[in-house]
MIDOSE-1310 file (N, C-alpha, C; in nm, 2 decimals, decimal comma, always signed):
residues 305
mkeg	-0,04/+1,53/-1,88/+0,01/+1,68/-1,84/+0,10/+1,69/-1,96; +0,11/+1,79/-2,01/+0,22/+1,87/-2,11/+0,34/+1,87/-2,04; +0,44/+1,88/-2,10/+0,62/+1,93/-2,05/+0,58/+2,09/-2,07; +0,61/+2,13/-1,92/+0,62/+2,27/-1,89/+0,48/+2,34/-1,83
eiik	+0,39/+2,25/-1,84/+0,28/+2,30/-1,80/+0,27/+2,32/-1,64; +0,22/+2,46/-1,59/+0,21/+2,48/-1,41/+0,09/+2,43/-1,36; +0,13/+2,35/-1,29/-0,02/+2,29/-1,23/-0,04/+2,38/-1,11; -0,15/+2,40/-1,08/-0,18/+2,50/-0,94/-0,19/+2,40/-0,83
tgef	-0,17/+2,49/-0,74/-0,18/+2,41/-0,61/-0,26/+2,52/-0,54; -0,33/+2,46/-0,40/-0,41/+2,56/-0,32/-0,40/+2,48/-0,17; -0,52/+2,53/-0,10/-0,55/+2,48/+0,02/-0,63/+2,36/+0,00; -0,61/+2,29/+0,09/-0,67/+2,15/+0,10/-0,81/+2,16/+0,16
yqgd	-0,91/+2,04/+0,13/-1,01/+2,05/+0,20/-1,03/+2,07/+0,32; -1,11/+2,14/+0,40/-1,11/+2,16/+0,53/-1,26/+2,12/+0,56; -1,25/+2,09/+0,73/-1,39/+2,09/+0,79/-1,46/+1,99/+0,72; -1,58/+2,03/+0,72/-1,71/+1,94/+0,66/-1,69/+1,88/+0,54
lfsa	-1,65/+1,99/+0,45/-1,60/+1,96/+0,30/-1,52/+1,81/+0,31; -1,41/+1,86/+0,37/-1,32/+1,73/+0,35/-1,37/+1,61/+0,40; -1,47/+1,63/+0,53/-1,54/+1,50/+0,61/-1,61/+1,43/+0,52; -1,68/+1,53/+0,41/-1,79/+1,47/+0,32/-1,72/+1,37/+0,19
ivqd	-1,57/+1,40/+0,15/-1,54/+1,33/+0,03/-1,46/+1,22/+0,08; -1,43/+1,22/+0,24/-1,39/+1,06/+0,29/-1,48/+0,97/+0,27; -1,62/+1,03/+0,27/-1,72/+0,89/+0,27/-1,72/+0,82/+0,20; -1,69/+0,88/+0,07/-1,67/+0,75/-0,05/-1,54/+0,78/-0,13
lrlk	-1,45/+0,81/-0,06/-1,31/+0,80/-0,12/-1,25/+0,67/-0,16; -1,19/+0,65/-0,27/-1,15/+0,53/-0,32/-0,96/+0,51/-0,29; -0,94/+0,42/-0,24/-0,83/+0,39/-0,19/-0,70/+0,40/-0,31; -0,63/+0,48/-0,32/-0,52/+0,47/-0,42/-0,38/+0,45/-0,36
aphq	-0,28/+0,40/-0,48/-0,16/+0,38/-0,40/-0,06/+0,43/-0,55; +0,03/+0,52/-0,54/+0,13/+0,54/-0,66/+0,22/+0,42/-0,69; +0,25/+0,40/-0,82/+0,32/+0,29/-0,87/+0,45/+0,28/-0,79; +0,54/+0,38/-0,75/+0,65/+0,35/-0,70/+0,65/+0,31/-0,56
lqtr	+0,55/+0,29/-0,48/+0,50/+0,23/-0,37/+0,45/+0,07/-0,41; +0,46/+0,04/-0,52/+0,40/-0,11/-0,51/+0,49/-0,20/-0,64; +0,60/-0,12/-0,67/+0,73/-0,22/-0,75/+0,81/-0,27/-0,65; +0,85/-0,21/-0,55/+0,95/-0,23/-0,47/+0,89/-0,19/-0,30
nlfs	+0,92/-0,27/-0,20/+0,89/-0,25/-0,08/+0,98/-0,12/-0,01; +0,94/+0,00/+0,01/+1,01/+0,12/+0,08/+1,00/+0,10/+0,21; +0,92/+0,01/+0,32/+0,88/+0,04/+0,39/+0,92/-0,07/+0,53; +0,96/-0,04/+0,64/+1,00/-0,16/+0,70/+0,84/-0,24/+0,74
lskk	+0,88/-0,41/+0,74/+0,81/-0,50/+0,71/+0,80/-0,56/+0,90; +0,89/-0,48/+0,95/+0,88/-0,55/+1,11/+0,82/-0,45/+1,21; +0,76/-0,52/+1,29/+0,68/-0,44/+1,36/+0,76/-0,39/+1,49; +0,86/-0,42/+1,49/+0,98/-0,39/+1,60/+1,06/-0,21/+1,51
prhe	+1,10/-0,16/+1,61/+1,17/-0,02/+1,51/+1,27/-0,12/+1,42; +1,29/-0,04/+1,29/+1,38/-0,09/+1,21/+1,50/+0,02/+1,18; +1,63/-0,01/+1,21/+1,74/+0,09/+1,21/+1,81/+0,07/+1,06; +1,81/-0,06/+1,04/+1,89/-0,11/+0,91/+1,84/-0,06/+0,80
pivh	+1,94/+0,02/+0,73/+1,88/+0,08/+0,58/+1,81/+0,03/+0,49; +1,68/+0,03/+0,39/+1,68/-0,05/+0,32/+1,72/+0,01/+0,19; +1,75/-0,10/+0,10/+1,83/-0,07/+0,00/+1,80/-0,14/-0,15; +1,77/-0,09/-0,23/+1,77/-0,18/-0,36/+1,81/-0,09/-0,48
rivq	+1,90/-0,21/-0,52/+1,99/-0,18/-0,64/+1,93/-0,23/-0,79; +1,87/-0,17/-0,87/+1,82/-0,19/-1,00/+1,88/-0,15/-1,12; +1,93/-0,27/-1,19/+1,99/-0,25/-1,31/+1,93/-0,25/-1,40; +1,90/-0,19/-1,54/+1,79/-0,17/-1,66/+1,85/-0,10/-1,73
dgev	+1,85/-0,15/-1,87/+1,87/-0,09/-2,00/+2,04/-0,01/-1,98; +2,10/-0,04/-1,92/+2,27/-0,02/-1,92/+2,25/+0,10/-1,78; +2,12/+0,14/-1,73/+2,11/+0,21/-1,60/+2,13/+0,18/-1,46; +2,18/+0,21/-1,36/+2,18/+0,18/-1,22/+2,11/+0,28/-1,15
ltvt	+2,00/+0,21/-1,08/+1,92/+0,31/-1,01/+1,93/+0,24/-0,88; +2,00/+0,34/-0,75/+2,01/+0,27/-0,62/+1,90/+0,35/-0,55; +1,82/+0,26/-0,47/+1,71/+0,32/-0,39/+1,73/+0,31/-0,24; +1,78/+0,41/-0,11/+1,82/+0,40/-0,04/+1,74/+0,42/+0,08
vtnt	+1,65/+0,42/+0,19/+1,56/+0,44/+0,28/+1,64/+0,41/+0,40; +1,65/+0,55/+0,51/+1,71/+0,56/+0,64/+1,61/+0,62/+0,69; +1,65/+0,61/+0,83/+1,59/+0,69/+0,95/+1,65/+0,82/+1,00; +1,63/+0,92/+1,04/+1,71/+1,02/+1,07/+1,69/+1,05/+1,22
sgsg	+1,60/+0,95/+1,31/+1,58/+0,98/+1,42/+1,57/+0,82/+1,51; +1,59/+0,81/+1,64/+1,59/+0,66/+1,69/+1,47/+0,61/+1,66; +1,31/+0,66/+1,60/+1,24/+0,58/+1,60/+1,21/+0,49/+1,52; +1,31/+0,44/+1,41/+1,29/+0,38/+1,32/+1,24/+0,41/+1,19
iatv	+1,26/+0,33/+1,05/+1,23/+0,38/+0,95/+1,05/+0,33/+0,95; +0,97/+0,42/+0,87/+0,83/+0,40/+0,86/+0,79/+0,29/+0,84; +0,70/+0,24/+0,89/+0,64/+0,11/+0,84/+0,53/+0,07/+0,76; +0,51/-0,02/+0,72/+0,41/-0,07/+0,62/+0,27/+0,01/+0,67
fdqd	+0,25/-0,03/+0,81/+0,12/+0,01/+0,86/+0,14/+0,19/+0,86; +0,26/+0,25/+0,89/+0,24/+0,40/+0,85/+0,21/+0,45/+0,76; +0,23/+0,35/+0,61/+0,22/+0,41/+0,48/+0,09/+0,43/+0,45; -0,02/+0,39/+0,55/-0,17/+0,39/+0,55/-0,20/+0,54/+0,53
vllf	-0,13/+0,63/+0,60/-0,13/+0,76/+0,62/-0,11/+0,84/+0,48; +0,02/+0,79/+0,42/+0,04/+0,81/+0,25/-0,10/+0,77/+0,18; -0,12/+0,68/+0,21/-0,23/+0,63/+0,09/-0,37/+0,73/+0,12; -0,40/+0,73/+0,23/-0,49/+0,83/+0,27/-0,49/+0,97/+0,20
lisa	-0,39/+1,05/+0,24/-0,37/+1,16/+0,14/-0,34/+1,13/-0,02; -0,31/+1,05/-0,04/-0,26/+1,05/-0,18/-0,40/+1,00/-0,28; -0,49/+0,94/-0,17/-0,63/+0,92/-0,25/-0,72/+1,03/-0,25; -0,69/+1,13/-0,15/-0,75/+1,24/-0,13/-0,72/+1,34/-0,26
lvre	-0,58/+1,37/-0,26/-0,54/+1,45/-0,34/-0,57/+1,40/-0,47; -0,56/+1,27/-0,52/-0,63/+1,25/-0,65/-0,73/+1,24/-0,66; -0,85/+1,24/-0,58/-1,00/+1,28/-0,61/-1,00/+1,43/-0,59; -0,92/+1,51/-0,52/-0,94/+1,66/-0,55/-0,88/+1,73/-0,67
ydet	-0,78/+1,65/-0,74/-0,70/+1,66/-0,88/-0,80/+1,68/-0,95; -0,85/+1,54/-0,98/-0,95/+1,48/-1,08/-1,08/+1,58/-1,08; -1,15/+1,64/-0,97/-1,25/+1,73/-0,97/-1,25/+1,87/-1,00; -1,06/+1,92/-0,97/-1,07/+2,06/-0,93/-0,92/+2,07/-1,05
qvvs	-0,86/+2,00/-1,07/-0,72/+2,01/-1,15/-0,64/+2,08/-1,07; -0,65/+2,11/-0,95/-0,59/+2,17/-0,84/-0,51/+2,05/-0,75; -0,39/+2,10/-0,67/-0,33/+2,00/-0,56/-0,29/+2,08/-0,48; -0,33/+2,05/-0,34/-0,31/+2,11/-0,24/-0,17/+2,07/-0,22
nrpe	-0,12/+2,22/-0,17/+0,04/+2,19/-0,15/+0,06/+2,16/+0,04; -0,04/+2,18/+0,11/-0,04/+2,15/+0,26/-0,17/+2,08/+0,31; -0,16/+1,96/+0,28/-0,31/+1,89/+0,30/-0,31/+1,92/+0,48; -0,47/+1,92/+0,49/-0,49/+1,92/+0,65/-0,63/+1,83/+0,66
faag	-0,60/+1,75/+0,79/-0,73/+1,67/+0,80/-0,74/+1,63/+0,95; -0,82/+1,59/+1,01/-0,83/+1,57/+1,15/-0,82/+1,41/+1,17; -0,80/+1,35/+1,26/-0,78/+1,21/+1,29/-0,90/+1,13/+1,28; -1,04/+1,20/+1,31/-1,15/+1,14/+1,27/-1,16/+1,11/+1,12
dyyk	-1,11/+1,23/+1,05/-1,12/+1,18/+0,88/-1,05/+1,06/+0,83; -0,90/+1,04/+0,88/-0,84/+0,94/+0,87/-0,91/+0,80/+0,92; -0,93/+0,80/+1,03/-1,00/+0,63/+1,07/-1,15/+0,60/+1,03; -1,18/+0,75/+0,97/-1,33/+0,72/+0,88/-1,29/+0,63/+0,76
fkgv	-1,17/+0,70/+0,70/-1,15/+0,66/+0,58/-1,15/+0,48/+0,55; -1,03/+0,49/+0,69/-0,99/+0,31/+0,70/-1,11/+0,24/+0,73; -1,19/+0,28/+0,77/-1,33/+0,21/+0,83/-1,35/+0,19/+0,98; -1,27/+0,26/+1,03/-1,26/+0,26/+1,23/-1,39/+0,36/+1,25
kkya	-1,48/+0,31/+1,29/-1,60/+0,39/+1,32/-1,60/+0,45/+1,50; -1,52/+0,40/+1,58/-1,46/+0,44/+1,69/-1,31/+0,43/+1,71; -1,24/+0,53/+1,76/-1,07/+0,54/+1,79/-1,08/+0,60/+1,92; -0,96/+0,57/+2,01/-0,94/+0,58/+2,14/-0,81/+0,70/+2,14
gtqs	-0,76/+0,72/+2,27/-0,67/+0,80/+2,26/-0,54/+0,69/+2,20; -0,53/+0,61/+2,22/-0,43/+0,50/+2,19/-0,39/+0,54/+2,04; -0,51/+0,50/+1,98/-0,49/+0,55/+1,83/-0,46/+0,67/+1,78; -0,49/+0,75/+1,86/-0,45/+0,88/+1,83/-0,30/+0,93/+1,85
kqly	-0,24/+0,84/+1,93/-0,12/+0,84/+1,96/-0,01/+0,76/+1,88; -0,08/+0,68/+1,80/-0,04/+0,59/+1,69/-0,04/+0,64/+1,56; -0,15/+0,73/+1,53/-0,15/+0,81/+1,44/-0,03/+0,93/+1,43; -0,01/+0,97/+1,55/+0,09/+1,11/+1,58/+0,21/+1,04/+1,56
daih	+0,24/+0,92/+1,61/+0,41/+0,83/+1,60/+0,43/+0,82/+1,47; +0,31/+0,79/+1,35/+0,33/+0,69/+1,25/+0,38/+0,85/+1,14; +0,31/+0,96/+1,15/+0,34/+1,05/+1,11/+0,48/+1,13/+1,14; +0,52/+1,11/+1,27/+0,66/+1,12/+1,30/+0,74/+1,06/+1,25
rlqn	+0,73/+0,93/+1,22/+0,83/+0,83/+1,17/+0,82/+0,85/+1,02; +0,73/+0,90/+0,93/+0,70/+0,94/+0,82/+0,81/+1,05/+0,78; +0,80/+1,15/+0,85/+0,87/+1,24/+0,83/+1,02/+1,24/+0,87; +1,05/+1,14/+0,97/+1,18/+1,12/+0,96/+1,24/+0,99/+0,91
tfve	+1,17/+0,97/+0,79/+1,24/+0,86/+0,70/+1,29/+0,92/+0,57; +1,42/+0,90/+0,55/+1,46/+0,98/+0,45/+1,49/+0,86/+0,33; +1,43/+0,95/+0,22/+1,47/+0,84/+0,06/+1,53/+0,92/-0,01; +1,63/+0,85/-0,09/+1,73/+0,88/-0,17/+1,74/+0,82/-0,31
yvre	+1,73/+0,87/-0,40/+1,74/+0,77/-0,54/+1,85/+0,84/-0,61; +1,93/+0,77/-0,66/+2,05/+0,78/-0,75/+2,03/+0,69/-0,85; +2,03/+0,80/-0,97/+2,01/+0,72/-1,07/+2,17/+0,74/-1,17; +2,23/+0,65/-1,20/+2,35/+0,68/-1,27/+2,37/+0,63/-1,41
tsrk	+2,37/+0,73/-1,52/+2,34/+0,72/-1,65/+2,45/+0,80/-1,70; +2,46/+0,85/-1,77/+2,58/+0,95/-1,86/+2,59/+1,06/-1,76; +2,52/+1,12/-1,66/+2,55/+1,20/-1,56/+2,45/+1,12/-1,43; +2,50/+1,18/-1,34/+2,47/+1,11/-1,20/+2,33/+1,23/-1,15
qvvr	+2,21/+1,15/-1,13/+2,10/+1,20/-1,10/+2,05/+1,17/-0,93; +2,02/+1,26/-0,88/+1,99/+1,25/-0,75/+1,87/+1,31/-0,68; +1,78/+1,26/-0,63/+1,64/+1,30/-0,57/+1,68/+1,25/-0,43; +1,61/+1,33/-0,33/+1,63/+1,28/-0,19/+1,47/+1,35/-0,13
fnwi	+1,40/+1,27/-0,04/+1,28/+1,37/+0,02/+1,28/+1,28/+0,14; +1,17/+1,32/+0,20/+1,13/+1,26/+0,35/+0,99/+1,20/+0,29; +0,92/+1,10/+0,34/+0,80/+1,10/+0,31/+0,68/+1,20/+0,36; +0,71/+1,28/+0,43/+0,64/+1,38/+0,51/+0,73/+1,51/+0,51
syfd	+0,74/+1,59/+0,43/+0,84/+1,70/+0,45/+0,80/+1,77/+0,58; +0,70/+1,80/+0,61/+0,65/+1,90/+0,74/+0,53/+1,87/+0,78; +0,52/+1,86/+0,91/+0,40/+1,85/+0,98/+0,38/+1,96/+1,12; +0,26/+2,00/+1,12/+0,20/+2,08/+1,23/+0,09/+1,98/+1,31
avtn	+0,12/+1,98/+1,43/-0,02/+1,92/+1,50/-0,08/+2,05/+1,58; -0,21/+2,07/+1,53/-0,27/+2,19/+1,56/-0,36/+2,14/+1,70; -0,34/+2,17/+1,81/-0,44/+2,15/+1,92/-0,54/+2,27/+1,98; -0,62/+2,23/+2,07/-0,70/+2,30/+2,13/-0,62/+2,41/+2,22
adks	-0,71/+2,48/+2,27/-0,67/+2,60/+2,37/-0,59/+2,56/+2,46; -0,61/+2,49/+2,54/-0,53/+2,42/+2,65/-0,39/+2,30/+2,59; -0,43/+2,28/+2,47/-0,33/+2,16/+2,41/-0,32/+2,06/+2,49; -0,47/+2,02/+2,52/-0,47/+1,87/+2,59/-0,52/+1,77/+2,46
riik	-0,54/+1,83/+2,33/-0,62/+1,74/+2,23/-0,57/+1,81/+2,09; -0,52/+1,69/+1,99/-0,47/+1,74/+1,85/-0,61/+1,74/+1,79; -0,65/+1,88/+1,72/-0,75/+1,90/+1,68/-0,74/+1,85/+1,51; -0,63/+1,88/+1,45/-0,58/+1,84/+1,32/-0,47/+1,83/+1,26
yqle	-0,42/+1,80/+1,15/-0,26/+1,80/+1,12/-0,27/+1,87/+0,99; -0,16/+1,94/+1,02/-0,13/+2,01/+0,86/+0,01/+1,94/+0,80; +0,00/+1,91/+0,68/+0,14/+1,82/+0,65/+0,16/+1,86/+0,51; +0,30/+1,83/+0,46/+0,36/+1,88/+0,32/+0,39/+1,77/+0,28
ipqt	+0,38/+1,73/+0,17/+0,40/+1,60/+0,11/+0,50/+1,66/-0,03; +0,61/+1,54/-0,04/+0,73/+1,57/-0,14/+0,67/+1,59/-0,26; +0,74/+1,66/-0,36/+0,68/+1,66/-0,52/+0,66/+1,53/-0,56; +0,78/+1,43/-0,53/+0,77/+1,33/-0,58/+0,66/+1,26/-0,59
iiqs	+0,55/+1,24/-0,50/+0,45/+1,24/-0,45/+0,31/+1,28/-0,53; +0,34/+1,43/-0,52/+0,27/+1,52/-0,60/+0,23/+1,49/-0,73; +0,39/+1,46/-0,80/+0,36/+1,44/-0,95/+0,33/+1,28/-0,98; +0,32/+1,19/-0,90/+0,25/+1,09/-0,91/+0,11/+1,10/-0,94
viah	+0,04/+1,17/-0,85/-0,09/+1,22/-0,85/-0,12/+1,30/-0,96; -0,02/+1,37/-1,03/-0,08/+1,50/-1,14/-0,06/+1,38/-1,25; +0,02/+1,28/-1,27/+0,04/+1,19/-1,38/-0,06/+1,09/-1,39; -0,12/+1,09/-1,24/-0,23/+0,98/-1,24/-0,16/+0,84/-1,26
kvlt	-0,01/+0,82/-1,22/+0,02/+0,69/-1,20/+0,00/+0,67/-1,05; -0,12/+0,61/-1,06/-0,14/+0,55/-0,91/-0,26/+0,43/-0,95; -0,27/+0,34/-0,85/-0,38/+0,25/-0,90/-0,49/+0,24/-0,80; -0,60/+0,18/-0,81/-0,68/+0,15/-0,69/-0,68/+0,02/-0,64
ldhs	-0,67/+0,04/-0,52/-0,72/-0,11/-0,42/-0,80/-0,09/-0,35; -0,83/-0,24/-0,31/-0,96/-0,25/-0,21/-0,92/-0,22/-0,09; -1,03/-0,15/-0,02/-1,05/-0,11/+0,12/-1,00/-0,24/+0,23; -1,01/-0,35/+0,18/-0,98/-0,47/+0,27/-0,86/-0,47/+0,29
yfsl	-0,75/-0,39/+0,21/-0,60/-0,40/+0,26/-0,59/-0,36/+0,40; -0,67/-0,26/+0,42/-0,64/-0,20/+0,56/-0,67/-0,34/+0,64; -0,74/-0,43/+0,63/-0,77/-0,56/+0,72/-0,65/-0,62/+0,75; -0,56/-0,63/+0,64/-0,41/-0,73/+0,64/-0,36/-0,69/+0,75
tspi	-0,35/-0,79/+0,85/-0,22/-0,77/+0,98/-0,07/-0,80/+0,93; -0,07/-0,89/+0,85/+0,07/-0,94/+0,82/+0,16/-0,85/+0,76; +0,24/-0,78/+0,77/+0,30/-0,67/+0,70/+0,38/-0,76/+0,55; +0,40/-0,87/+0,57/+0,41/-0,93/+0,44/+0,31/-0,96/+0,33
arfl	+0,20/-0,98/+0,41/+0,09/-0,98/+0,30/+0,02/-0,86/+0,24; +0,05/-0,76/+0,33/+0,04/-0,60/+0,30/+0,12/-0,60/+0,16; +0,24/-0,63/+0,19/+0,34/-0,60/+0,05/+0,29/-0,68/-0,07; +0,30/-0,82/-0,04/+0,28/-0,87/-0,15/+0,11/-0,84/-0,22
ylya	+0,02/-0,81/-0,14/-0,09/-0,72/-0,21/-0,07/-0,61/-0,31; +0,03/-0,52/-0,26/+0,05/-0,40/-0,32/+0,16/-0,45/-0,47; +0,23/-0,53/-0,46/+0,29/-0,60/-0,57/+0,20/-0,65/-0,67; +0,12/-0,74/-0,64/+0,04/-0,81/-0,69/-0,04/-0,71/-0,75
rkav	-0,09/-0,62/-0,71/-0,19/-0,51/-0,78/-0,11/-0,48/-0,92; +0,01/-0,43/-0,90/+0,10/-0,36/-1,00/+0,13/-0,48/-1,09; +0,17/-0,56/-1,07/+0,24/-0,72/-1,15/+0,11/-0,74/-1,21; +0,01/-0,81/-1,16/-0,10/-0,86/-1,21/-0,20/-0,79/-1,28
grkt	-0,22/-0,68/-1,20/-0,32/-0,60/-1,26/-0,45/-0,69/-1,27; -0,51/-0,67/-1,40/-0,65/-0,74/-1,39/-0,61/-0,86/-1,50; -0,47/-0,87/-1,53/-0,43/-1,02/-1,61/-0,50/-1,14/-1,52; -0,46/-1,25/-1,57/-0,49/-1,38/-1,48/-0,41/-1,43/-1,40
sfke	-0,24/-1,41/-1,40/-0,16/-1,47/-1,34/-0,01/-1,37/-1,38; +0,08/-1,39/-1,26/+0,22/-1,31/-1,30/+0,28/-1,43/-1,25; +0,41/-1,45/-1,28/+0,49/-1,57/-1,20/+0,65/-1,49/-1,20; +0,66/-1,54/-1,10/+0,83/-1,46/-1,05/+0,94/-1,54/-0,93
siks	+1,03/-1,53/-0,95/+1,11/-1,63/-0,88/+1,11/-1,59/-0,70; +1,09/-1,66/-0,61/+1,07/-1,62/-0,48/+1,18/-1,53/-0,43; +1,31/-1,57/-0,48/+1,41/-1,49/-0,45/+1,40/-1,34/-0,50; +1,37/-1,31/-0,62/+1,33/-1,16/-0,67/+1,23/-1,10/-0,59
vyek	+1,14/-1,16/-0,54/+1,02/-1,13/-0,46/+1,08/-1,09/-0,33; +1,15/-1,21/-0,27/+1,21/-1,15/-0,13/+1,28/-1,03/-0,13; +1,38/-1,04/-0,25/+1,46/-0,92/-0,26/+1,36/-0,75/-0,28; +1,28/-0,77/-0,35/+1,20/-0,67/-0,34/+1,12/-0,65/-0,22
saaq	+1,08/-0,74/-0,14/+1,01/-0,70/-0,02/+1,09/-0,64/+0,07; +1,22/-0,60/+0,07/+1,34/-0,59/+0,15/+1,34/-0,62/+0,28; +1,30/-0,77/+0,32/+1,26/-0,83/+0,45/+1,38/-0,86/+0,49; +1,37/-0,81/+0,67/+1,51/-0,86/+0,73/+1,55/-1,00/+0,77
eslr	+1,44/-1,08/+0,75/+1,45/-1,21/+0,79/+1,52/-1,30/+0,64; +1,55/-1,42/+0,70/+1,63/-1,53/+0,60/+1,53/-1,55/+0,47; +1,58/-1,56/+0,34/+1,51/-1,62/+0,24/+1,40/-1,76/+0,28; +1,46/-1,86/+0,36/+1,41/-1,98/+0,41/+1,28/-1,91/+0,50
kfth	+1,29/-1,85/+0,58/+1,17/-1,79/+0,66/+1,10/-1,69/+0,56; +1,12/-1,63/+0,51/+1,02/-1,57/+0,40/+0,95/-1,66/+0,30; +1,02/-1,75/+0,25/+0,93/-1,87/+0,19/+0,84/-1,96/+0,29; +0,90/-1,96/+0,40/+0,77/-2,04/+0,48/+0,65/-1,94/+0,52
qlkn	+0,70/-1,81/+0,51/+0,55/-1,72/+0,53/+0,49/-1,72/+0,38; +0,53/-1,76/+0,31/+0,46/-1,74/+0,14/+0,39/-1,84/+0,16; +0,45/-1,99/+0,23/+0,38/-2,10/+0,22/+0,26/-2,12/+0,29; +0,26/-2,03/+0,42/+0,12/-1,99/+0,49/+0,05/-1,90/+0,45
lqgk	+0,06/-1,86/+0,34/-0,06/-1,74/+0,29/-0,10/-1,80/+0,14; -0,06/-1,91/+0,08/-0,10/-1,96/+0,00/-0,26/-1,99/-0,03; -0,34/-1,97/-0,10/-0,47/-2,00/-0,11/-0,57/-1,88/-0,06; -0,47/-1,83/+0,02/-0,55/-1,69/+0,10/-0,57/-1,58/+0,03
tlga	-0,71/-1,52/+0,01/-0,70/-1,44/-0,09/-0,69/-1,29/-0,01; -0,62/-1,22/-0,11/-0,59/-1,10/-0,04/-0,65/-0,96/-0,14; -0,75/-0,89/-0,07/-0,83/-0,79/-0,14/-0,93/-0,87/-0,18; -1,04/-0,78/-0,22/-1,15/-0,82/-0,27/-1,20/-0,76/-0,36
gpwq	-1,35/-0,81/-0,45/-1,39/-0,74/-0,56/-1,30/-0,77/-0,71; -1,29/-0,65/-0,80/-1,20/-0,69/-0,88/-1,06/-0,66/-0,88; -1,00/-0,63/-0,74/-0,87/-0,63/-0,74/-0,85/-0,72/-0,57; -0,85/-0,85/-0,64/-0,85/-0,96/-0,54/-0,76/-1,05/-0,60
ytiq	-0,64/-1,09/-0,49/-0,55/-1,18/-0,53/-0,49/-1,32/-0,49; -0,42/-1,41/-0,52/-0,39/-1,50/-0,44/-0,25/-1,57/-0,46; -0,18/-1,62/-0,38/-0,07/-1,67/-0,46/-0,02/-1,84/-0,43; +0,06/-1,87/-0,49/+0,08/-2,05/-0,49/+0,20/-2,04/-0,52
ldgr	+0,30/-2,13/-0,47/+0,45/-2,17/-0,48/+0,44/-2,28/-0,59; +0,56/-2,28/-0,68/+0,56/-2,34/-0,76/+0,74/-2,36/-0,80; +0,77/-2,47/-0,70/+0,94/-2,50/-0,68/+0,98/-2,36/-0,65; +1,08/-2,29/-0,74/+1,14/-2,17/-0,67/+1,05/-2,06/-0,71
fvvf	+0,94/-2,09/-0,78/+0,86/-1,97/-0,82/+0,75/-1,91/-0,74; +0,71/-1,82/-0,72/+0,57/-1,79/-0,67/+0,48/-1,74/-0,76; +0,36/-1,78/-0,78/+0,25/-1,77/-0,90/+0,16/-1,65/-0,82; +0,11/-1,56/-0,86/+0,04/-1,45/-0,83/-0,09/-1,46/-0,93
ygrq	-0,20/-1,49/-0,87/-0,33/-1,51/-0,94/-0,44/-1,39/-0,92; -0,49/-1,37/-1,01/-0,59/-1,23/-1,03/-0,71/-1,33/-1,00; -0,83/-1,23/-1,02/-0,95/-1,27/-0,97/-1,02/-1,34/-1,07; -0,97/-1,35/-1,19/-1,03/-1,48/-1,30/-1,01/-1,59/-1,28
hiea	-0,88/-1,61/-1,19/-0,83/-1,76/-1,14/-0,92/-1,77/-1,04; -0,93/-1,68/-0,94/-1,00/-1,74/-0,81/-1,14/-1,76/-0,82; -1,21/-1,68/-0,92/-1,34/-1,69/-0,97/-1,35/-1,85/-1,03; -1,28/-1,87/-1,11/-1,30/-1,99/-1,16/-1,26/-2,12/-1,10
kske	-1,14/-2,10/-1,02/-1,15/-2,21/-0,91/-1,24/-2,21/-0,81; -1,32/-2,11/-0,75/-1,44/-2,10/-0,66/-1,57/-2,17/-0,73; -1,56/-2,16/-0,90/-1,67/-2,25/-0,95/-1,65/-2,39/-0,96; -1,50/-2,38/-0,96/-1,49/-2,57/-0,96/-1,50/-2,62/-0,85
kisa	-1,48/-2,54/-0,75/-1,50/-2,63/-0,61/-1,68/-2,66/-0,60; -1,75/-2,55/-0,66/-1,93/-2,56/-0,62/-1,95/-2,66/-0,71; -1,88/-2,68/-0,81/-1,92/-2,78/-0,91/-1,91/-2,93/-0,83; -1,78/-2,93/-0,80/-1,75/-3,06/-0,74/-1,80/-3,08/-0,61
tlaa	-1,84/-3,00/-0,53/-1,92/-3,02/-0,41/-2,07/-3,07/-0,45; -2,13/-2,99/-0,56/-2,25/-3,05/-0,61/-2,25/-3,19/-0,67; -2,15/-3,22/-0,72/-2,14/-3,34/-0,77/-2,12/-3,45/-0,67; -2,05/-3,44/-0,58/-2,01/-3,51/-0,47/-2,17/-3,53/-0,39
lltt	-2,24/-3,41/-0,38/-2,37/-3,44/-0,31/-2,45/-3,52/-0,39; -2,48/-3,52/-0,52/-2,54/-3,59/-0,58/-2,51/-3,69/-0,63; -2,41/-3,75/-0,60/-2,35/-3,89/-0,58/-2,38/-3,94/-0,47; -2,38/-3,89/-0,36/-2,39/-3,94/-0,23/-2,54/-4,00/-0,25
kslk	-2,62/-3,86/-0,29/-2,81/-3,89/-0,28/-2,83/-4,03/-0,40; -2,73/-4,05/-0,49/-2,78/-4,14/-0,58/-2,76/-4,25/-0,54; -2,62/-4,30/-0,44/-2,59/-4,41/-0,36/-2,68/-4,46/-0,28; -2,73/-4,34/-0,20/-2,85/-4,41/-0,07/-2,98/-4,45/-0,18
gsrk	-3,04/-4,35/-0,26/-3,13/-4,42/-0,35/-3,13/-4,55/-0,39; -3,00/-4,58/-0,44/-2,97/-4,74/-0,52/-2,96/-4,85/-0,40; -2,94/-4,79/-0,27/-2,94/-4,90/-0,17/-3,05/-4,94/-0,10; -3,14/-4,82/-0,14/-3,29/-4,86/-0,06/-3,35/-4,95/-0,17
l	-3,31/-4,94/-0,29/-3,37/-5,06/-0,38/-3,35/-5,16/-0,35
């Protein structure tokens, strides 16, 4: 995008057309959601603010996330709604060079995207609550340079739940996404994720996968101190408990296909490994198993003699 270029905005895909693009929509996440966690990792309402202070090249950037209602800061699971909308907007912009200023979708579209074949009234309420928390979660970026720069927004600026005639059921949602997210779509500052991300039930595992996707990318590995990763996670528990959770996740594969990662602890450091390392280890394991089987057969054969 050239400086000063005007980006067209328009109405979002609706009805059957929107449902059609959901079928093969690729999961995308913007960079700003991958470098530091901006969502609650607790399954209980979090009212304590999330604060990140980043010092780089003489500049200080402070990111503060708060909640403007009693519902608590939007969770890493609520973030799924944003990822869904961002993925659709990326697809729309790639095909039309137009970015919708007010996305519109039905609950069925959202759950189809996540791979949920059937959803009940409980899940419909969960979606409504997630959107409500996103709307009431306030994010502030303060950059201190030669002059102070401040950017403030809610994850969802506005939403309207459109119901049927007797108001007994929500037919669709109309949302407004902040410009900072729209600009990430336009600038293509997004990365593709594997859909298996939605199957991760551990909040910390979700954060680690998003972080690894940006930090490792397609490289073999990336190493960082546990304390640094802990601070970026904005976890509420102690560093000791966070480290214990990392130990429990060691060796487990996060993601699949080209975008799969695993972690190992190395003293005070955590090492993120990418697909190449995982595949190499898998081949080593298979070779070792085959060698053990051949050795066992050889021993049995020699005993008969």
